[in-house]
C-alpha positions in Angstrom: 13.9 -10.7 9.9 14.7 -7.2 8.7 14.3 -4.8 6.4 16.5 -2.3 4.2 14.3 0.5 3.6 17.3 2.2 0.9 16.9 -0.9 -1.3 12.9 -1.7 -1.4 11.2 -0.6 -4.4 11.0 3.3 -4.1 7.5 4.2 -4.9 7.2 7.5 -3.0 10.2 9.8 -3.2 9.1 11.5 -6.4 6.7 13.2 -4.1 8.5 13.1 -0.8 12.3 14.4 -2.4 10.7 17.8 -3.8 9.9 18.9 -0.5 13.6 19.5 0.0 14.5 20.9 -3.0 14.2 24.4 -1.5 17.2 22.9 1.2 20.7 24.5 0.7 23.8 22.9 2.2 26.9 23.7 3.9 29.5 22.1 6.4 29.7 22.4 10.0 33.1 23.6 11.1 35.6 21.6 12.6 35.5 23.0 16.1 31.7 22.4 16.4 32.5 18.9 15.0 35.0 18.2 17.0 33.1 19.4 20.4 30.2 16.9 19.7 32.4 14.0 18.8 31.2 13.6 15.2 34.6 15.1 13.1 35.3 11.9 12.3 31.6 11.6 10.4 30.9 14.7 9.2 34.5 16.5 8.2 34.0 17.6 4.2 30.0 16.2 4.6 27.2 18.9 3.6 24.2 19.2 6.1 21.2 20.8 5.8 22.0 24.7 6.0 19.9 25.9 8.6 22.4 24.1 10.9 25.8 25.1 8.9 24.4 28.9 9.1 23.8 28.7 13.0 27.1 27.5 13.5 28.6 30.3 10.4 27.1 33.0 12.7 28.1 31.8 15.9 25.0 31.1 17.4 23.9 27.9 19.0 23.7 24.7 16.7 21.2 22.2 17.9 22.2 18.6 17.3 18.1 17.7 17.4 17.4 20.4 14.5 20.3 19.0 12.4 18.8 15.6 12.9 15.5 16.2 11.8 17.0 17.9 8.8 19.1 15.0 8.1 16.0 12.7 8.7 13.7 14.7 6.2 16.5 14.6 3.3 17.2 10.8 3.5 13.4 10.5 4.1 12.7 12.1 1.1 15.1 10.7 -0.7 16.8 7.0 0.4 19.5 7.5 -2.1 20.6 10.8 -1.1 24.9 10.3 -1.5 25.3 11.1 2.2 22.5 8.9 3.5 24.6 6.8 5.2 26.7 9.5 7.2 23.8 11.2 7.8 22.5 8.1 9.6 25.8 7.6 10.9 25.5 10.8 12.9 22.0 10.3 13.8 22.7 7.2 15.6 25.7 9.2 17.4 23.5 12.4 18.3 20.7 10.4 19.7 22.1 7.4 20.6 19.0 4.6 21.5 16.5 7.4 21.0 17.5 8.3 17.8 14.6 5.5 16.6 11.9 6.7 19.3 13.1 10.7 18.3 12.0 10.5 14.8 9.2 8.5 15.5 7.7 10.8 17.9 8.3 13.6 15.1 7.0 11.6 12.8 3.8 11.3 14.8 3.7 15.1 15.7 3.7 16.0 12.1 0.6 13.5 11.3 -1.1 14.7 14.1 -0.6 18.7 12.5 -1.9 17.0 9.3 1.3 16.7 7.6 1.4 13.0 6.3 3.8 14.0 3.4 6.5 15.2 6.4 5.3 12.3 8.5 6.6 9.6 6.1 9.8 11.2 5.3 10.8 11.1 8.9 8.9 7.6 9.7 11.5 6.5 6.9 14.1 7.7 8.2 13.5 6.2 11.3 13.4 3.0 9.6 16.8 3.4 8.3 17.9 3.6 11.6 16.4 0.5 12.9 14.9 -1.3 10.2 12.8 -3.9 12.2 11.0 -0.6 14.7 7.2 -1.7 14.8 5.9 1.8 15.8 8.0 3.2 12.9 6.0 0.7 10.5 3.0 1.1 12.0 2.8 4.9 11.6 4.4 4.8 8.6 2.1 2.4 6.9 -0.4 5.1 8.2 1.0 8.2 6.9 1.2 6.6 3.2 -2.5 5.7 3.7 -3.8 9.0 4.5 -1.7 10.3 1.3 -3.3 8.1 0.0 -6.6 9.2 0.5 -5.7 12.6 -0.1 -4.3 12.4 -3.3 -7.7 12.9 -4.5 -7.7 12.5 -8.4 -4.0 11.8 -8.6 -4.8 8.2 -9.5 -1.0 7.6 -9.6 0.2 9.1 -6.6 -2.6 7.3 -4.7 -1.8 4.2 -6.6 1.5 4.6 -5.1 1.1 5.4 -1.8 -1.4 2.8 -1.3 1.3 -0.1 -2.7 3.3 1.3 0.1 0.9 1.2 2.7 -0.2 -2.3 1.9 3.5 -4.0 1.5 4.4 -1.6 5.1 1.3 -3.2 6.7 2.4 -6.6 5.2 6.0 -6.4 6.5 4.3 -5.2 9.7 2.7 -8.5 10.1 5.6 -10.6 9.4 8.1 -8.9 11.7 5.5 -8.2 14.7 2.7 -11.4 14.4 1.8 -10.6 18.0 1.0 -6.5 17.0 -2.9 -6.6 16.1 -3.4 -3.0 14.7 -0.9 -4.5 11.8 -4.2 -7.2 10.4 -6.9 -4.3 11.4 -5.4 -1.9 8.3 -4.0 -4.9 6.3 -7.1 -6.4 6.5 -8.8 -3.0 4.7 -5.8 -2.8 2.0 -6.8 -6.5 1.0 -10.5 -6.1 0.6 -9.9 -2.9 -1.3 -8.3 -5.3 -3.8 -11.2 -7.6 -3.6 -8.6 -10.0 -1.7 -11.4 -11.7 0.2 -10.0 -14.6 1.4 -6.9 -13.0 2.3 -9.2 -10.1 4.1 -10.9 -12.7 6.1 -7.5 -14.6 7.0 -6.2 -11.3 8.1 -8.8 -10.1 10.5 -9.2 -13.3 12.0 -6.0 -12.8 13.0 -6.8 -9.3 14.1 -9.7 -10.7 16.5 -7.1 -13.7 17.8 -4.5 -10.8 18.6 -6.3 -8.1 19.9 -8.0 -10.4 22.8 -4.7 -10.0 24.3 -2.4 -7.2 25.6 -0.2 -6.1 22.8 -1.9 -3.1 21.2 0.5 -0.8 22.8 -0.8 2.1 20.8 -1.6 5.3 22.8 -4.4 6.1 21.3 -5.7 3.1 22.0 -8.4 2.2 25.6 -10.7 -0.5 26.0 -13.6 1.2 24.6 -12.2 2.1 21.3 -10.9 -1.9 20.9 -13.7 -3.4 21.7 -15.4 -1.4 19.1 -12.8 -2.1 16.6 -13.5 -5.4 17.5 -17.2 -5.6 16.9 -16.9 -4.0 13.6 -14.4 -6.6 12.4 -16.9 -9.3 13.7 -19.6 -7.4 11.4 -17.2 -6.9 8.5 -16.3 -11.0 8.6 -19.9 -12.2 8.5 -20.1 -9.8 5.2 -17.5 -11.5 3.7 -19.7 -15.0 3.5 -20.9 -14.4 0.5 -17.1 -12.5 -1.4 -15.4 -15.4 0.0 -17.6 -18.1 -1.7 -17.6 -16.6 -4.7 -14.2 -15.7 -4.7 -13.1 -19.5 -4.1 -15.5 -20.2 -7.0 -13.4 -18.3 -9.2 -10.3 -19.9 -8.1 -11.5 -22.9 -9.1 -11.8 -22.1 -12.5 -8.8 -20.6 -12.8 -6.9 -24.0 -11.9 -9.1 -25.7 -14.0 -11.8 -26.9 -11.9 -14.7 -25.5 -14.2 -17.5 -28.1 -13.3 -16.6 -27.5 -9.2 -16.4 -23.1 -10.0 -19.4 -23.3 -11.9 -21.3 -24.9 -8.9 -20.1 -22.2 -6.5 -21.1 -19.3 -8.9 -24.1 -20.6 -10.1 -25.5 -19.9 -6.6 -25.0 -16.2 -7.3 -26.5 -15.9 -10.6 -30.1 -14.2 -8.8 -29.8 -11.5 -6.0 -27.0 -8.6 -5.4 -23.9 -10.2 -6.4 -25.7 -11.0 -10.4 -24.9 -7.4 -11.1 -21.0 -8.4 -10.8 -20.1 -8.5 -14.6 -16.9 -10.8 -13.1 -19.0 -13.7 -12.4 -20.7 -14.0 -15.6 -17.1 -13.8 -17.2 -16.4 -16.4 -14.9 -19.2 -18.5 -15.7 -19.1 -18.0 -19.5 -15.1 -19.0 -18.7 -16.1 -22.4 -17.2 -19.4 -23.0 -19.9 -16.4 -22.4 -23.1 -14.2 -25.0 -21.0 -16.6 -27.5 -20.7 -17.7 -27.2 -24.1 -21.8 -25.4 -23.8 -21.2 -22.6 -26.1 -24.8 -21.7 -25.7 -24.6 -21.1 -22.3 -21.5 -19.4 -22.3 -23.2 -16.7 -25.5 -25.1 -15.9 -22.4 -22.7 -15.5 -20.0 -20.5 -12.9 -22.6 -23.9 -11.0 -23.5 -24.5 -10.6 -19.7 -21.1 -9.4 -19.6 -21.6 -6.7 -22.0 -25.1 -5.7 -20.7 -22.9 -4.5 -17.3 -20.0 -3.5 -18.9 -20.5 -2.3 -22.6 -16.5 -2.0 -23.0 -15.5 -5.1 -22.0 -13.6 -6.3 -24.9 -12.5 -9.6 -22.9 -16.3 -10.2 -23.5 -16.1 -9.1 -26.9 -13.1 -11.7 -28.1 -14.9 -14.4 -26.5 -18.0 -14.0 -28.3 -16.4 -13.3 -31.4 -14.6 -16.4 -30.7 -17.6 -18.4 -30.0 -19.7 -17.4 -33.5 -16.3 -18.3 -35.5 -16.5 -21.9 -34.0 -20.1 -21.7 -35.2 -19.3 -20.6 -38.7 -21.7 -17.8 -38.1 -18.7 -15.0 -39.6 -20.9 -11.9 -40.1 -21.6 -11.9 -36.0 -18.1 -12.9 -35.0 -17.1 -9.7 -37.3 -19.7 -7.8 -35.2 -18.3 -8.3 -32.3 -14.2 -7.8 -34.0 -15.3 -4.4 -35.5 -16.3 -3.5 -31.9 -13.2 -4.1 -30.4 -11.6 -2.3 -33.2 -14.3 0.9 -31.9 -13.6 0.3 -28.1 -10.0 0.6 -28.7 -9.2 3.4 -31.0 -11.4 4.8 -28.5 -9.2 4.5 -25.8 -6.3 5.2 -27.6 -7.8 8.6 -28.4 
C-alpha cells in the first residue's frame, strides 16, 4: 500500500504555500546542469532564486541548498507546476539519501519550533518516498503541533487536526508494527469522542510497544514505560465512555430497548451532566412510544444545553401529537429565536 501525497485532499497548502510567496525563481546555467548531470531534468525549469543567483554570480551552487529550497516549494504546494521535475532532481541529486535527508531537515525545523517548515519538508519527503515511516510519523506530529498553535483560528486548527489524524491512520495501516502511530492516533480518536476506536487503538499500542519496533531516537526504556503506564491508566478511564458509546450506537441502529438499558445506568453520577446522554434516551423513548418519559429527557437536554434546537424540535413534535398546540408553538418560536440569533 502506498500514499500519493499529491493526490490526497489538500487541507493545509492554504497556510504553507504563502511562506514561499517571496521566493523568486531563475534558471541554472547549462554548464552547471551538465556538470551535475541534471540537464535533462532542469533545462528550462526555473528553480528557487537563491540557487540560481549563486550560479549567475559564479559562486558555489550547493545542490543540497537546491534540494531543500525545492522541497519547501513543493511541500508548501504539492500541485506546483514543476513538482515532478523537482522530485526527479531531488532523487537525482541525493540518491538514496533523498528521503532521510529531508526527514532529518524536517525534524531539525520541528526541534527549532518551526512546525510549518517541518510540514513542508516532510510532505516533500513523502512525495519522494510515499511509504516512509519516519516521514509519516514526524509529519503527523508536526501537523498536530500546528493545530495546537492555531489558538483561536478554529478553521486552521481543524484543518491541521484532520491532516494529523489521517496521517496517523495511514501510518498504522502502512506500518502496523510501529507502536507510536497508535499512541498518537488514540488521542485523535479520543478528542473526537470515538471511545471504542480509542480503546482498540491504544490496545494496539500496548501490544506493539512491548517489542523492539519503536525505533524513535527520542525514546528510551524509561520513557516507553511511562507511556505504557499512561495508556494503561487511560484505558481504565475509558470503560464507562465505551459503554455509553455502545448504548448510543445501539439506539442509532434501532435497538432502542438495548440502548436504553445501557444508558439508564448513567442517569446519575458524573455522566448525567452530559446532554447527549439524555438526547439518546429521549430518542429511544419516542421510538418506544413513551411520550412522557421522552418529554422529560428532552427537557433535561435543554437544561444542560439551553440553545439545543434539536431537543426543541422533538418537544414541539411531542406536544403536537398530543394536541397541545400552544406548547408546540412555544418551542417552534424558541427555535426561530435561536436560529435568528445564530444568523446574526
